[in-house]
C-alpha positions as CSV (number, residue, x, y, z in Angstrom):
1,M,161.0,-8.0,-141.9
2,D,159.3,-11.4,-140.1
3,R,159.8,-10.0,-137.0
4,A,158.9,-6.9,-137.6
5,M,155.2,-7.8,-139.1
6,Y,155.4,-10.4,-136.4
7,Q,155.2,-7.6,-133.8
8,A,153.1,-5.0,-135.5
9,I,150.6,-7.8,-135.1
10,N,151.3,-9.1,-132.0
11,G,151.9,-5.4,-130.9
12,L,147.7,-5.3,-131.1
13,A,146.7,-7.8,-128.5
14,G,146.2,-7.0,-125.0
15,H,144.9,-4.0,-125.4
16,N,141.4,-4.4,-125.8
17,R,140.1,-7.6,-124.3
18,P,136.7,-8.4,-126.3
19,V,139.2,-8.1,-129.3
20,D,141.6,-10.0,-127.7
21,D,139.0,-12.6,-126.8
22,L,137.6,-13.2,-130.2
23,F,140.9,-13.8,-131.6
24,I,141.6,-16.3,-129.1
25,A,138.5,-18.0,-130.0
26,L,139.7,-18.3,-133.9
27,A,143.2,-19.0,-132.9
28,R,141.8,-21.7,-130.9
29,F,138.7,-23.0,-132.1
30,G,139.0,-21.8,-135.7
31,P,139.8,-25.5,-137.2
32,Y,136.3,-26.7,-135.9
33,V,134.3,-24.3,-137.2
34,F,135.3,-26.0,-140.9
35,V,134.7,-29.5,-139.0
36,A,131.3,-28.1,-138.1
37,V,130.3,-26.5,-141.7
38,F,131.1,-30.0,-143.0
39,A,129.6,-32.2,-140.6
40,V,126.6,-30.0,-141.4
41,L,126.8,-30.1,-145.7
42,W,127.6,-33.9,-145.0
43,F,123.7,-34.5,-143.5
44,W,121.8,-31.6,-144.8
45,P,118.3,-32.6,-147.0
46,G,118.5,-32.2,-150.6
47,S,118.3,-34.6,-153.8
48,R,120.4,-37.4,-153.3
49,A,123.0,-36.2,-156.5
50,E,123.4,-33.0,-154.1
51,R,123.8,-34.4,-150.9
52,E,126.5,-37.2,-152.7
53,R,128.3,-34.1,-154.0
54,R,128.0,-32.0,-150.9
55,Q,129.5,-35.7,-149.1
56,V,132.2,-36.1,-151.7
57,A,133.3,-32.1,-151.0
58,G,133.2,-33.2,-147.5
59,F,135.5,-36.5,-147.7
60,L,138.0,-34.5,-149.8
61,A,138.5,-31.7,-147.5
62,A,138.9,-34.4,-144.8
63,V,141.7,-36.1,-147.2
64,S,142.8,-32.7,-147.8
65,V,143.5,-31.3,-144.2
66,L,145.7,-34.9,-143.4
67,V,147.8,-34.8,-145.9
68,A,148.3,-30.8,-145.3
69,L,149.1,-32.0,-141.4
70,G,151.3,-34.7,-142.6
71,V,153.6,-32.6,-145.2
72,N,153.6,-30.1,-142.2
73,Q,155.0,-32.6,-139.9
74,L,157.2,-33.7,-142.8
75,I,158.6,-30.3,-143.2
76,S,158.6,-29.1,-139.3
77,H,160.9,-32.1,-139.2
78,W,163.4,-31.3,-141.8
79,W,163.4,-27.6,-141.0
80,Y,162.8,-26.8,-137.2
81,R,161.8,-23.3,-136.4
82,P,161.2,-21.8,-132.8
83,R,158.4,-20.1,-132.2
84,P,158.6,-16.2,-132.1
85,F,157.8,-15.9,-128.7
86,V,160.8,-17.9,-127.6
87,G,163.6,-15.4,-129.2
88,H,161.5,-12.1,-129.0
89,P,159.3,-10.1,-126.5
90,A,155.6,-11.4,-127.1
91,T,151.9,-10.9,-125.8
92,L,151.1,-14.6,-125.2
93,L,147.1,-15.1,-125.5
94,L,147.4,-18.7,-125.6
95,P,149.4,-20.9,-123.5
96,G,152.9,-21.0,-126.0
97,A,153.3,-24.5,-127.6
98,R,156.7,-25.5,-128.0
99,D,156.3,-27.7,-131.5
100,A,157.8,-25.9,-134.4
101,S,156.5,-22.5,-136.0
102,F,156.9,-23.7,-139.1
103,P,155.1,-24.5,-141.3
104,S,151.2,-23.5,-139.2
105,D,148.8,-26.2,-138.7
106,H,146.3,-23.8,-138.3
107,A,146.6,-22.3,-141.3
108,A,147.3,-25.2,-143.5
109,F,144.1,-26.7,-142.2
110,A,141.8,-24.2,-142.7
111,F,143.5,-23.4,-145.8
112,A,142.6,-27.3,-147.3
113,A,139.2,-26.8,-145.8
114,A,138.6,-23.2,-147.8
115,V,139.9,-24.3,-150.8
116,T,138.0,-27.4,-151.0
117,L,134.6,-25.3,-150.0
118,L,135.7,-22.8,-152.6
119,L,135.9,-25.8,-155.1
120,Y,132.5,-27.2,-154.1
121,S,130.4,-23.7,-153.9
122,R,132.3,-20.4,-155.1
123,R,129.9,-18.7,-152.1
124,L,130.6,-20.6,-149.6
125,G,134.4,-20.9,-150.5
126,L,134.8,-17.3,-150.2
127,F,133.3,-16.9,-146.9
128,A,136.0,-19.9,-145.9
129,L,138.7,-18.2,-147.6
130,L,137.7,-15.2,-145.5
131,F,137.5,-17.1,-142.2
132,A,140.8,-19.0,-142.9
133,F,142.9,-15.9,-143.4
134,L,140.9,-14.7,-140.0
135,V,142.0,-17.9,-138.2
136,A,145.7,-17.2,-139.6
137,F,146.1,-13.6,-138.7
138,A,144.4,-15.0,-135.0
139,R,147.6,-17.4,-135.2
140,V,150.2,-13.9,-135.3
141,Y,148.3,-12.0,-133.5
142,A,147.8,-14.3,-130.1
143,G,151.8,-14.7,-130.8
144,E,152.0,-18.0,-131.8
145,H,153.5,-18.1,-135.2
146,Y,155.2,-15.5,-137.5
147,V,153.3,-14.3,-141.0
148,T,155.9,-16.4,-143.0
149,D,154.3,-19.5,-140.2
150,V,151.1,-18.7,-141.7
151,L,151.9,-18.2,-145.2
152,G,153.4,-21.4,-145.1
153,G,150.7,-23.1,-143.7
154,A,148.3,-21.7,-146.2
155,I,150.6,-22.8,-149.3
156,V,151.1,-26.6,-147.5
157,G,146.8,-26.0,-147.6
158,T,146.3,-24.8,-150.8
159,V,148.2,-27.0,-152.7
160,V,147.2,-29.7,-151.0
161,A,143.9,-29.0,-151.3
162,L,144.2,-28.6,-155.2
163,A,146.4,-31.7,-156.0
164,V,143.4,-33.6,-154.0
165,W,140.5,-32.1,-155.7
166,S,142.4,-33.1,-158.6
167,L,142.0,-36.9,-158.2
168,R,138.3,-36.7,-156.5
169,R,137.2,-38.8,-159.8
170,Y,139.3,-41.5,-158.2
171,A,137.9,-40.5,-154.7
172,V,134.2,-41.2,-156.2
173,L,135.2,-44.7,-156.6
174,F,136.3,-45.2,-153.8
175,L,133.5,-43.4,-151.9
176,A,130.3,-44.5,-153.2
177,P,130.2,-47.8,-152.1
178,L,131.0,-46.5,-148.3
179,L,128.6,-43.6,-148.9
180,R,126.0,-47.0,-149.9
181,V,126.9,-48.7,-146.3
182,A,126.8,-45.2,-144.3
183,R,123.1,-44.4,-146.0
184,R,121.9,-47.5,-144.9
185,L,123.1,-46.4,-141.7
186,R,121.8,-43.6,-141.2
187,L,125.3,-41.8,-141.1
188,A,124.7,-40.5,-144.6
């Protein structure tokens, strides 16, 4: 079933150049959009309390992403799954990676960031989740992952973001002195 879903989605690739270009951009650069969003949130003006709340969310997102990618590395070393294009016909829109296919790092990154945004702001978070789904879909469309690879990455990213967010009270204790120094240096 995973192979059939992969072939159905990847089979859409290669027929419409503008659509392919869109999904190539999403598949390749999707995580950088989240980095840009959190950079904007970090520096966006507002009351001190609101800025601090946004900066804590940005910090928690960074921690969530790093932990999710670390968990992905452990899973992929424990259970190596070759990329789908290795054993099946595929339309590759990106240079084929040779590392493990499961779980998807791009999906883990996108969902860790999106779920953190959702917990910070429902409105921003819903857009972020939609964007994370598009990034995950784009990874299959571009031929890089099976559907279960991006689903696995999405689950890892979501679970890690929820766990990190639940510890935010402790993160604030750690982050408060760093934010004071960053403010003095005009970095926050």
